[in-house]
PDB file as gemmi writes it, atoms N, CA and C in Angstrom:
CRYST1    1.000    1.000    1.000  90.00  90.00  90.00 P 1                      
ATOM      1  N   MET A   1      63.393-156.387 199.227  1.00  0.00           N  
ATOM      2  CA  MET A   1      62.319-155.938 198.342  1.00  0.00           C  
ATOM      3  C   MET A   1      61.862-157.051 197.389  1.00  0.00           C  
ATOM      4  N   PRO A   2      62.761-157.792 196.746  1.00  0.00           N  
ATOM      5  CA  PRO A   2      62.302-158.875 195.854  1.00  0.00           C  
ATOM      6  C   PRO A   2      61.455-159.902 196.596  1.00  0.00           C  
ATOM      7  N   TYR A   3      61.804-160.173 197.868  1.00  0.00           N  
ATOM      8  CA  TYR A   3      61.030-161.168 198.618  1.00  0.00           C  
ATOM      9  C   TYR A   3      59.587-160.696 198.782  1.00  0.00           C  
ATOM     10  N   ARG A   4      59.436-159.416 199.139  1.00  0.00           N  
ATOM     11  CA  ARG A   4      58.094-158.887 199.335  1.00  0.00           C  
ATOM     12  C   ARG A   4      57.316-158.921 198.021  1.00  0.00           C  
ATOM     13  N   TYR A   5      57.973-158.570 196.929  1.00  0.00           N  
ATOM     14  CA  TYR A   5      57.299-158.566 195.626  1.00  0.00           C  
ATOM     15  C   TYR A   5      56.844-159.972 195.255  1.00  0.00           C  
ATOM     16  N   SER A   6      57.715-160.951 195.434  1.00  0.00           N  
ATOM     17  CA  SER A   6      57.346-162.332 195.090  1.00  0.00           C  
ATOM     18  C   SER A   6      56.199-162.802 195.980  1.00  0.00           C  
ATOM     19  N   PHE A   7      56.185-162.350 197.234  1.00  0.00           N  
ATOM     20  CA  PHE A   7      55.093-162.748 198.127  1.00  0.00           C  
ATOM     21  C   PHE A   7      53.766-162.171 197.631  1.00  0.00           C  
ATOM     22  N   ILE A   8      53.787-160.908 197.155  1.00  0.00           N  
ATOM     23  CA  ILE A   8      52.561-160.290 196.624  1.00  0.00           C  
ATOM     24  C   ILE A   8      52.098-161.047 195.390  1.00  0.00           C  
ATOM     25  N   VAL A   9      53.032-161.409 194.515  1.00  0.00           N  
ATOM     26  CA  VAL A   9      52.670-162.161 193.311  1.00  0.00           C  
ATOM     27  C   VAL A   9      52.075-163.505 193.710  1.00  0.00           C  
ATOM     28  N   LEU A  10      52.660-164.136 194.721  1.00  0.00           N  
ATOM     29  CA  LEU A  10      52.149-165.431 195.186  1.00  0.00           C  
ATOM     30  C   LEU A  10      50.721-165.270 195.707  1.00  0.00           C  
ATOM     31  N   GLN A  11      50.469-164.190 196.455  1.00  0.00           N  
ATOM     32  CA  GLN A  11      49.111-163.940 196.956  1.00  0.00           C  
ATOM     33  C   GLN A  11      48.134-163.800 195.796  1.00  0.00           C  
ATOM     34  N   ASP A  12      48.519-163.042 194.749  1.00  0.00           N  
ATOM     35  CA  ASP A  12      47.635-162.869 193.594  1.00  0.00           C  
ATOM     36  C   ASP A  12      47.370-164.207 192.931  1.00  0.00           C  
ATOM     37  N   ASN A  13      48.404-165.032 192.796  1.00  0.00           N  
ATOM     38  CA  ASN A  13      48.220-166.343 192.175  1.00  0.00           C  
ATOM     39  C   ASN A  13      47.263-167.195 192.996  1.00  0.00           C  
ATOM     40  N   ILE A  14      47.404-167.157 194.315  1.00  0.00           N  
ATOM     41  CA  ILE A  14      46.515-167.950 195.179  1.00  0.00           C  
ATOM     42  C   ILE A  14      45.081-167.457 195.022  1.00  0.00           C  
ATOM     43  N   ARG A  15      44.913-166.121 194.935  1.00  0.00           N  
ATOM     44  CA  ARG A  15      43.557-165.579 194.756  1.00  0.00           C  
ATOM     45  C   ARG A  15      42.963-166.068 193.448  1.00  0.00           C  
ATOM     46  N   ASN A  16      43.755-166.065 192.375  1.00  0.00           N  
ATOM     47  CA  ASN A  16      43.250-166.537 191.083  1.00  0.00           C  
ATOM     48  C   ASN A  16      42.874-168.008 191.161  1.00  0.00           C  
ATOM     49  N   ILE A  17      43.713-168.811 191.812  1.00  0.00           N  
ATOM     50  CA  ILE A  17      43.429-170.251 191.924  1.00  0.00           C  
ATOM     51  C   ILE A  17      42.145-170.463 192.722  1.00  0.00           C  
ATOM     52  N   VAL A  18      41.976-169.706 193.807  1.00  0.00           N  
ATOM     53  CA  VAL A  18      40.762-169.850 194.621  1.00  0.00           C  
ATOM     54  C   VAL A  18      39.539-169.448 193.808  1.00  0.00           C  
ATOM     55  N   ALA A  19      39.661-168.366 193.021  1.00  0.00           N  
ATOM     56  CA  ALA A  19      38.528-167.929 192.194  1.00  0.00           C  
ATOM     57  C   ALA A  19      38.184-169.005 191.173  1.00  0.00           C  
ATOM     58  N   CYS A  20      39.201-169.604 190.549  1.00  0.00           N  
ATOM     59  CA  CYS A  20      38.941-170.677 189.579  1.00  0.00           C  
ATOM     60  C   CYS A  20      38.277-171.857 190.276  1.00  0.00           C  
ATOM     61  N   GLY A  21      38.717-172.192 191.469  1.00  0.00           N  
ATOM     62  CA  GLY A  21      38.122-173.305 192.202  1.00  0.00           C  
ATOM     63  C   GLY A  21      36.660-173.029 192.517  1.00  0.00           C  
ATOM     64  N   ARG A  22      36.361-171.768 192.880  1.00  0.00           N  
ATOM     65  CA  ARG A  22      34.961-171.432 193.161  1.00  0.00           C  
ATOM     66  C   ARG A  22      34.128-171.592 191.902  1.00  0.00           C  
ATOM     67  N   ASP A  23      34.647-171.133 190.758  1.00  0.00           N  
ATOM     68  CA  ASP A  23      33.904-171.277 189.499  1.00  0.00           C  
ATOM     69  C   ASP A  23      33.658-172.751 189.206  1.00  0.00           C  
ATOM     70  N   LEU A  24      34.679-173.579 189.408  1.00  0.00           N  
ATOM     71  CA  LEU A  24      34.516-175.009 189.135  1.00  0.00           C  
ATOM     72  C   LEU A  24      33.468-175.623 190.059  1.00  0.00           C  
ATOM     73  N   THR A  25      33.508-175.276 191.328  1.00  0.00           N  
ATOM     74  CA  THR A  25      32.546-175.861 192.268  1.00  0.00           C  
ATOM     75  C   THR A  25      31.133-175.409 191.935  1.00  0.00           C  
ATOM     76  N   THR A  26      30.970-174.146 191.530  1.00  0.00           N  
ATOM     77  CA  THR A  26      29.625-173.680 191.177  1.00  0.00           C  
ATOM     78  C   THR A  26      29.136-174.402 189.931  1.00  0.00           C  
ATOM     79  N   GLU A  27      30.021-174.607 188.959  1.00  0.00           N  
ATOM     80  CA  GLU A  27      29.624-175.341 187.752  1.00  0.00           C  
ATOM     81  C   GLU A  27      29.230-176.768 188.114  1.00  0.00           C  
ATOM     82  N   LEU A  28      30.014-177.415 188.971  1.00  0.00           N  
ATOM     83  CA  LEU A  28      29.684-178.782 189.383  1.00  0.00           C  
ATOM     84  C   LEU A  28      28.361-178.798 190.137  1.00  0.00           C  
ATOM     85  N   ASP A  29      28.139-177.803 190.990  1.00  0.00           N  
ATOM     86  CA  ASP A  29      26.868-177.740 191.725  1.00  0.00           C  
ATOM     87  C   ASP A  29      25.705-177.633 190.749  1.00  0.00           C  
ATOM     88  N   LYS A  30      25.865-176.802 189.714  1.00  0.00           N  
ATOM     89  CA  LYS A  30      24.792-176.662 188.719  1.00  0.00           C  
ATOM     90  C   LYS A  30      24.538-177.996 188.032  1.00  0.00           C  
ATOM     91  N   LYS A  31      25.612-178.668 187.621  1.00  0.00           N  
ATOM     92  CA  LYS A  31      25.449-179.945 186.918  1.00  0.00           C  
ATOM     93  C   LYS A  31      24.787-180.982 187.823  1.00  0.00           C  
ATOM     94  N   PHE A  32      25.239-181.065 189.070  1.00  0.00           N  
ATOM     95  CA  PHE A  32      24.664-182.060 189.983  1.00  0.00           C  
ATOM     96  C   PHE A  32      23.208-181.724 190.290  1.00  0.00           C  
ATOM     97  N   SER A  33      22.894-180.439 190.444  1.00  0.00           N  
ATOM     98  CA  SER A  33      21.499-180.063 190.722  1.00  0.00           C  
ATOM     99  C   SER A  33      20.633-180.391 189.511  1.00  0.00           C  
ATOM    100  N   ASN A  34      21.159-180.173 188.303  1.00  0.00           N  
ATOM    101  CA  ASN A  34      20.397-180.531 187.102  1.00  0.00           C  
ATOM    102  C   ASN A  34      20.165-182.038 187.059  1.00  0.00           C  
ATOM    103  N   LEU A  35      21.185-182.810 187.403  1.00  0.00           N  
ATOM    104  CA  LEU A  35      21.036-184.268 187.404  1.00  0.00           C  
ATOM    105  C   LEU A  35      19.986-184.690 188.423  1.00  0.00           C  
ATOM    106  N   SER A  36      20.052-184.139 189.617  1.00  0.00           N  
ATOM    107  CA  SER A  36      19.098-184.530 190.658  1.00  0.00           C  
ATOM    108  C   SER A  36      17.684-184.124 190.246  1.00  0.00           C  
ATOM    109  N   PHE A  37      17.543-182.963 189.618  1.00  0.00           N  
ATOM    110  CA  PHE A  37      16.212-182.537 189.191  1.00  0.00           C  
ATOM    111  C   PHE A  37      15.685-183.455 188.095  1.00  0.00           C  
ATOM    112  N   SER A  38      16.551-183.861 187.177  1.00  0.00           N  
ATOM    113  CA  SER A  38      16.090-184.723 186.084  1.00  0.00           C  
ATOM    114  C   SER A  38      15.696-186.101 186.622  1.00  0.00           C  
ATOM    115  N   HIS A  39      16.287-186.517 187.748  1.00  0.00           N  
ATOM    116  CA  HIS A  39      15.946-187.833 188.299  1.00  0.00           C  
ATOM    117  C   HIS A  39      14.539-187.825 188.884  1.00  0.00           C  
ATOM    118  N   TYR A  40      14.156-186.692 189.509  1.00  0.00           N  
ATOM    119  CA  TYR A  40      12.857-186.696 190.191  1.00  0.00           C  
ATOM    120  C   TYR A  40      11.704-186.386 189.254  1.00  0.00           C  
TER     121      TYR A  40                                                      
END                                                                             
């Protein structure tokens, strides 16, 4: 039972990390798009 519980917690942690990574990539995309727009 503890193994299964730790695996579920690990899955939740991975989901949170992936969500944070998506937020970071979207923020970077916004910044890069703003930079490219300001150049043209």
